[in-house]
C-alpha positions in Angstrom: 161.4 17.8 -110.4 162.5 20.1 -107.6 165.1 19.2 -105.0 164.6 20.2 -101.3 167.3 20.1 -98.7 166.5 20.2 -95.0 169.0 21.5 -92.6 168.9 21.2 -88.8 166.9 18.0 -88.7 167.2 16.7 -85.1 169.1 13.4 -84.9 166.2 11.7 -83.1 163.7 12.8 -85.8 166.1 11.6 -88.5 166.5 8.2 -86.8 162.8 7.8 -86.4 162.2 8.6 -90.1 164.9 6.2 -91.1 163.4 3.4 -88.9 159.9 4.1 -90.3 161.2 4.0 -93.9 162.9 0.7 -93.2 159.7 -0.8 -91.6 157.8 0.3 -94.7 160.5 -1.1 -97.1 160.9 2.4 -98.6 163.8 4.7 -99.1 164.3 7.5 -96.6 163.5 9.9 -99.4 160.3 8.1 -100.4 159.1 8.0 -96.8 159.9 11.7 -96.2 157.9 12.6 -99.4 154.9 10.5 -98.3 154.8 12.1 -94.9 155.3 15.6 -96.4 152.5 15.0 -98.9 150.2 13.7 -96.2 150.9 16.7 -94.0 150.3 19.1 -96.9 146.9 17.4 -97.6 145.9 17.7 -93.9 146.9 21.4 -93.9 144.8 22.0 -97.0 141.8 20.3 -95.6 142.1 22.2 -92.3 142.3 25.5 -94.3 139.2 24.5 -96.2 137.3 23.7 -93.0 138.4 27.0 -91.4 137.2 28.9 -94.5 133.8 27.1 -94.5 133.3 27.9 -90.8 134.2 31.5 -91.5 131.7 31.6 -94.3 129.0 30.1 -92.0 129.8 32.7 -89.3 129.5 35.4 -91.9 126.2 34.1 -93.0 124.9 33.8 -89.5 125.9 37.4 -88.8 124.2 38.6 -92.0 120.9 36.9 -91.3 121.1 37.4 -87.5 120.9 33.8 -86.4 123.0 31.7 -84.1 123.3 27.9 -84.1 120.8 27.6 -81.3 118.1 29.6 -83.0 116.6 26.6 -84.9 116.0 24.7 -81.7 114.2 27.7 -80.2 112.1 28.0 -83.3 111.1 24.4 -83.2 110.1 24.7 -79.5 108.0 27.8 -80.3 106.4 26.0 -83.2 105.5 23.0 -81.1 104.1 25.2 -78.4 101.5 26.6 -80.8 
């Protein structure tokens, strides 16, 4: 297992983490790892969302449609 050292942690952040760990009945290390893992998961999900949106934009550009086109097509169809 790897070891990670953090330097320059502001005192108020350290105190907040320490208080949170105590309120969760966890060690400072366990609480920091849990927060770090949660943050990494959120970053991964955000990256996947950005990639999916970029794929949709590329598809729209390729087929020449915009998100509002389907509504216009429905209106035209109903008008017939």
